[in-house]
N, C-alpha and C positions, 0 to 999 in steps of 0.2 A: 530559151523559155520555153520548148516544151518537152526541155530535160528537167528544170526547176518546177514545173507541172507533174509531171511524174514522180519529183519526189516527195512533193506536196501531197501527191494521191496516195503513192506511199506509208508517207509517216500518217497523215489518215485514214490508212487502212489498216494498220500497226496499232493507233492509239484503238478502234475501233474495237478490233479483237483482245487489242490490252483491257479495254474498258468492258468485252461479254467475260472475259475470262475473271475477272473481280468479282459479278456477280457472280457468276456460275460458283465461284470459291465461295463467296462468304453467303451465297443459300443454299450451296451446300452443308455446311458449316452449321450453320443454324440450327436446319431442316433434322440434320441427323447426329443419334443418338452419341455421346461419348466411347470416344476410342483410351480409356487411361479406364485404369483403377483410385480409387480416392484411398489416400492413409488419411486423412481426414477429411470433414466434408470440404466438399468445391477442391482438394487436391491431387494434384497427380501423383503416381511414385517417384517422379523424373520430374519434381517440378522444376527443380534447381537448371535443370538442360533447358528448361524454355524458355528460353530471352527475346523471342519478338513476335509480331503481331500477326506474322504469316502460321508459325510455329502454335502459337493457341488457335486460328485456324482452322491448320491439318489434325489436330487430333480432339477437335468439336469441344473447345471450352466450355462450360454450363457454367456462368455464375449460380452460384449458392449463396440469398442472400444472410444479413449479418445476425438477422433474427434464430433464424435456419442454421446458419454453421453453429452456432450456442447448441442449442435446441438438439441436432447429430451431435457434436463432440461430445457433450454433457449425458448423450444415453450413450455410443461407446466405452463412456468412463465408467456409465455406474453397469454398462453388462461385462464390464472387465475387470471390480473395484478398483479402481485405479484411483488415484487423490486428486480429487473434484476442484477444487481449492486453497493450493498448499500457499500456506500461509496463515491460516487462518486459524485461529484455537480458539476452543471455547465456547462453541457454536455449532457442535454437531447435532444435536437434540432438537431446538429451536429454530434458529434463525438458515441451519444447512437447508433442511426441509424444505420451506418458506421457499430460497434460494432456487432449487429441482424446480420446484411445484412451478412459480417464475419463467422460469427460460423453459421447460418445455411446454408451456400452455403459449410462449413469445410474447410475454407481459411487457411492458415499461415499468418502469416502479420505480417506486419512489424509499430509501433507506431512512426511518426516522429512530433517531438513537444522538443521546447525550456529547461532547465533547468525547473526543479519545477513544469512541466503540469501535473503530474499524470503518469505519463505513466509503469512505471514500478508495480504501485497501480494497473492503471488497468488489470495488467497478474494477476498477484494477487490476487487478490476479483473474477477473473472469474474462478480461481485454486478452492478460499474454498468458491467457493458460486454454479457456472454448471461442477464441476469434480464430478460424483462423488463416494462414498466410494468404493473400490474393497477387493476383497480378493485377500492377498495372504501370499505366506511360510512364515512366523514367521521368523525374521530376517534379510530377503530377503533386499539386499539391490539395487538391480535391480526391486524390484517388483514386480516379480516372482509368478504367478499365473499360477497355477498347469494347469489350458488349452488354455497357450502358448504352452505346446505340443499338436500336434498329437497325434488320440488316443492309433495311434502304437507304436509310445517313450514312452510314460505316463504307456501304460499296460508293456511292457518292460523292462523301469521301475519297476514296482511294481514286477514283475519275475523273479526282480534280473538280469538280463541280457545286454548284450551288443547290444550297435544301434552303425552300423557303417554304417553309412553316408557317402553318394557318393561324398555328396556335402553340406559337415557341416553347419550348423545353429543353432545362437548360441539362442537358444529357451527358458531356464532359468541357474543359473548359478553351478558350479560346485556342491558347498554349498547345494545350494537344491534340487540338483539331491538324491544327498547322502539322505540327510532327508525323500526322498521318499524312499528311495531302502532303508535305515532303520526302519522308521515309519510306507508304507504299508500306510494301508488308514487311519490311528490315524494320518495320516501328521498334522500337526496345523497349524491352517489358523488365519491369523489377518486381521479384515477386518483395508484397511489405506483411510482415507479421504483424498480429492482432494487435499487439503493447506501443506498438510507431500507431496503432489509426481509432487510439486511444486520446480522445480528447478533454480536458477536464477546465472545466473554469469555475473559477470562487466567483459569487454573485456579490456585489458587490457594490455600494447607491451609484457607481461612476460606468460600471456595467453597460453601454446604451442596445437598444438595439437593433442599431449596421453591427454592431461586433455580434450579434447570435447571428444576421440574417442574412450580413450584407454589403451593400452600396452599390449604387451608380457611380462610379468612382471616376469624377469629373477632371485628374489631371489627366488619364489614359480617355479623355475625350479631349483634351488642350491637344498634348503632345501627340498621339497617333491622329486624328482625324477623322474617330471613329463614332458613329454613328449615336446617339443619344440610349437607343433598345436596342443595340446587339450584343451581343456575349461579353466583345472586347470591351464591353465598357464598366461589366461587374467585378468587383474585390470579392470575390468569399468570405465569408464572416462562417462566426467558431462550427457552425452547423453542416455546413459545407463543406470543414477540411474535415468533417470525422465522416467522412461519407464511408459506407462500407465500415463502418466500426462502430463505440462505446463514446456517447457523447453523456460526461456526468457534470453535472449545474451542482456544487455543491453550497446548502445552504437557502433552496430554491424559495423559502421566505422571503430575503431578504430584496429580491426582483420588484420594483410595483406592477402596479398593477399594467400596465400599458406594458411592461417587456414580457409582463407572465403571458400576456392578450398574445405576443409573434407566437408565443409553443403550441399554442392550439392547436391547428391547422397538422402542424408536424403530428400531432400526439394523438391526431381523429384521422386524418388523412395519409399520414407519410408525404403532405408536401407543404410547401408554402409559400406566398410570392411575397416582393418587397416593394411596399410605396407605391408606383404608378409606373414602374418595370414591368411589362407586361408579357410576361415568363415565368413560368412554375416548376418553382427549385423542387428534386426531390432527395435529400441528403442518405435515406435511407440505414435508419443508422438507429444503434438499437439505445435508446434511451435514457438515462438514469439521474434522478435526483438523491440529496439528502436534505435534511430537517432534524433542527433540535425540539423535543416534544414540547416545550411550550411556545416554539411559533406554531408548529405543525398544529395544534390546537387551539390557535389561539381565531377566534371569527377576523376572515375578510383577508391574513396570510400570504394565505392559498385562495386567491379564485376560484368557485366551487367548479364552475369546467372544469378546469386543468386539476385539481381535487379526483372528477370522477376519473376525465381521463387517462392519470396514473394507474391502470389497470392490480400492481398488488402495488400495495405498503406491510412494511417489514419492517417490522420495531427488531432492534438489536437493543443489547444491555452491556456490562461492562462483568466481568470478570465473574463467574460464580463461586470459581474455588482457588485457593493459594496457591495452587501445583497449574492451574492452564494462567494466572498472570502470573508466575516466574521463565512460564516456557517463554510467552507472547515476548518480556519482557529481556528474556536471553536472545531471543533472536529479533528483536530490532533495537538493539544499546547498536555503538557503533563507538569501541573502543580501540585502541593501545593492545599492544602484545601484552597479560596480562591472567590474572589466573582468577576467578572471583568464587570463598569460601560458599556452600550453597546456605548455610547460614545467614549469609549476608544476603541474600535473596531472599530469603525469607522473610529478612529483619524490613529489610525494606517497602517491600511489597504488602508488607503487614501496615506502613505504615498508612502505605495510600488507601488500601481496605479499609483502614481502622475510622481517617478519613472520613470514607462513604457513609460510616456510616456515626458519625458525630454530629448531635444539634447545635454543634456552635456553628455547623458548616452548609453555607444553602447549597443543600441538596438537588435543587434546580436549575443551576448551571453545571453542577456537575462536579468530581474528580476524576478527570485524564489517565490515565495510561501511561501518559507518558512522563506526567511525576516518577512516576520507578525508571523511568526509562529515564529518563534524563538526572535519575540520584543517582543510579548505577553506576553509568558514563563521571559524574563528578564525583565519584565513591573512589575509582579506579584515577582522578588525576587526584583527589588527598594524600592516594597512598602514594603515588610518583611524589606531588611535592613535598610529600611530610619526608619520605622515608628512600623508596624508588632509585628515584636520581644521582642522590646524594651519597648512597651505598653500591652503585652500581646491582640494584636485588631486582628480583620480579616485582611489577605493583600488585600487591594485595589490601583489599582493604580489609577494615578489620572495625568492632563496634567503638571504641574509638576514637573511631575517621563519619560516624553518623548524622554530628551533624552540623554537617556538610553542606548535607541536603534543602537545607534553610534555603537557599538560591534559588532552587526549583520547583518549590512550596506551593505551586495556582491552586489555592484554593479561594474562596470569597469567605468570607463570616456573616453569619450573616441573624444572627442574637448580640454580640457584642459590633461595637464600632469597630470596619473593615480600615484595620492601623498597623503600620508594620510591625508599631510591640505587640500590640493584641496576636496579630498574625503568628508571630516568635514566641510568642504565649503558649497558643493552643500545638502548634508543629513540636514546641519541646515537650508538650503535651504525654501528643502521639506517638513519636519514639520513645520515649520511658515507658508506653505502655507497649510498644510492637517488641521494643528488647525484653524487658519482662517474659511478652508469650514466647520468643524465641526461647532467650536461655532459661525457663522451668521447663520446655520440651524435650532440652538436652541433659540438663541437673536431675530430672526427674530419675536417672535412671541411677542415680547413685544411692548407695543404703544408706540409712539415717545414721550408723553407727560409724559413719563414714566421716559425716557430717558433722557427727560430735567432734573427732580428733582435727580434721582440718580446723574446726571454733578454738580447740587449747593450740592448737597448733599454735596461733596468732596473737595467742597470750602474749602481750607485750613488744608484737614486732607487728611490722604493718608494709604492707607492697607496695611499690611507684608501681604505676602505670600510667605510658604516657607515646601518644604517636608516633617520637620520634626511636625511644628507645626499643632496637633489637631483640631478636630470644639470645644473639651471642654475639655480641661486636669488643667484646673483652673490657665492658665498663662493668664497675663494684655493682649498677646499679639493675643491671641486664636482665633478661625476665631467666634466661639459665642461670647467673649466680643466686640469682632472691629465690627463683625456685628449692634452690640446695636445701635450705629452713623450711624445705616445707613437703617431707616428702607423702601424707595423705594428698592435697591439691596434687601435687605432679600427678602421683599415681593415678588420682579423679581426671585429671589433664586428658593423662594417656586413653584413658580408655574413654575418655565422648571423642579423642582424638582418631581414634581407627571410626565408628558412630559416622563420622563425617565423612572421612573415606568410601564407606560401602553407602550412603548418600549420597555420594555424590557420583560414584558410580552409576546408582540409578539414575539416577537423574539424569546423565548424559544416553545411557541408554534410550528413555525416554523422549532426549532429545533427536537422537538421531531418526526415530521415526519421524518426526517432524522436520524435517532435514534442517538441525536449527546447527548453525556451525559452530565447533565444538572447541576451537584457539581459546576461549577465557572460561570454558570446566573442565577438561580433561586435568586430570592432577601428575603432578610429573615432581621430579627430586627438586627444580628448582625452588619448588614452591615451599617445601618439607618445613623448613625453620617459621617462615611467615604463614604459612597455614600452624604452625603448631603457637606462634605466640597468639592471636589471631580468638583461639581457641581456648587459651588460655582467660583473656579479656571477657570473649564470653560465657567461663565457665566463675570466673569470680565475680560477672554481674546476674549471675543465679543466684549467688551466695545467698546475696544479701538481696534477693524476693520470694525464697524459699520460707514455711511456715515451719518449724518456728523460725526466724533469720539469724542466720552461720556470722555474714558482715557486712561491714555499714561500708561506703563511702563521699569519704568528703573530698571533694580541690584534686581528683583523682589518684587518691593513697585508700585501700582499702586495711580497713582494722576491724578485731573482735569485734562483734554488736555486743 
C-alpha cells in the first residue's frame, strides 16, 4: 500500500511538473518575438521543416490574418515589381489598380460584371498568389491553427483539463482539440497553401443559411451523446471551412434576404452565431462577392446593409482590345496537341467582339469570353474530325472550319425572336463580318496590279476549297495541284504566309510574358503544309471582299468576279 501511494504521489508530482512546463512553454512562446525570418507574410524561411505544435511554439510562431497576408504579400510584389495577379489579362489600367487599393486597405469587396469577365478567376488568383501557407492541425476541415487558441486555452488542452468558458467561442473544432489533448507537443502540423483555403460558393436558391454558417448536428448528438451546446455538436458551414482563407460567393444577389442577413455580422464584426447556439464563430476570412450589373443595380437584390458593408465595389469588363482577348483565349483553352494560326485566333475573337456590338443581341446579358474559348476548342476538334485523324497530321484550324462554332454560340437575341434559326442567321452574319475583317487585314498588302493578274488567272478556271482537302495528298484537286494553275495567287499566298509566321512569333513572345502555355502557338515544320493550306483559304476569302472584288465564292468554289 505504501509503495502504491508513493507511486501515485510521484505521478501527481510529475503531472504537476509537466503541467507547469506546458504553461511556461506556451506563455513564453506567446509573449516572445518570433525567432524566424519571414519569406512571405507569416511564413518562416524553413517552414516545411516545422511539423509539430512543439516546433511552432519553439519558434514563437505568430499568426498573420488573411487580410494582412494579402496586404503584406501584395506590398512585397509591388516593391519587387513582380507579377501580382498572374493570368489576369486586360485589366492593367482599371481593375488591377482598384484591386490593389482594396487589398492594401484590407477591404472585403464585390466584383461587378457580366458573365465571362474573370470575376471568380480574380478571387481564385488572389487566394493562390497572395495568401501565405499556414500551419494547420493535420486533417482539420476548418483550417485550425493551434495559435487560434488563446494561451490559457491552449495550456488547458495540453494539460488535459476542461475549459469552462463563460462566453463560448469556436477557436478550433472538437477533433483538433482532441488531437492536442492526445498528442500534446507532438500534435502534427501541415502547411496549407492559399489555394486550398479558397472556398467558392455559387449562390443558388437551394443554398441554405445552414450551408453558410453551419448547424447543430443532430446525428452527432444522438451517436456520441454530445450535449446540445457543446462544440462537438457543431458541423461547420462554408464560412468556417474558409477560415484563414478567401470566401467567394458567386452571384450574391441570387441569395434571398434571409441568407444575406446571415452574412451581415461577418462583414461588420468578423463573427457570427448560428440559431440559438450560444457560441461565437470567427471565420477570419477575406470576403469576396460577385454580381451581374443588372442584379447589382436592381433595388432589393442586395440588401442595403450588406451592400454598404462590402467596402470596395469593383467593376470588371470584357477585353477592350483584340490582342488582350486573343491572349485570354490562348490561356484558357484546353486542347490536344495542335497548332493555332494567328489569323484563326483573330477571326474567332472578332466573332465574339462583334457580337458584343450587335444590336440584334441582348447586351444586358453579355457575350462571354467563354464563347471564344469554347469556339477555339471546337475548331481544333473540327480539324481533327475532318483531316488530322484520318491523315495522321497535326490538327490545324482553317477558315473553312469556322461555322462549327455554332454549337457554342452563347448569346441571347434582343430584337428577333430568340429561336435557333434566328441565332444561326445572326451567327452567320457575325462570322462573315469576322472573316472579312481578318482576311482584308492580310490581303491589303497585295499590290493592285497583282489583283488584276489573279483575276485574269481565274478566267475560265475555278478553285475548289474543302475542309477535307489537303495541301498535298496526291489528288488532282489538292490545293498544291490546283495552285500550279495560279502563279500570281501562289506568289501572293507565299508572301502572306511569311507575314503569318512573323506574327505568330510575335504573339508567342507576348504569350511568354503572360506565362501562357505555348504548345499550340509555336510554329513547327509539322504544321507547314496545313498552315499553307489555311493561309490559301484566308487569301481566297480576302479576294472576295476587296474593292473592286477579285473573286466570287459559290458553294466552296472560287471563280472570277
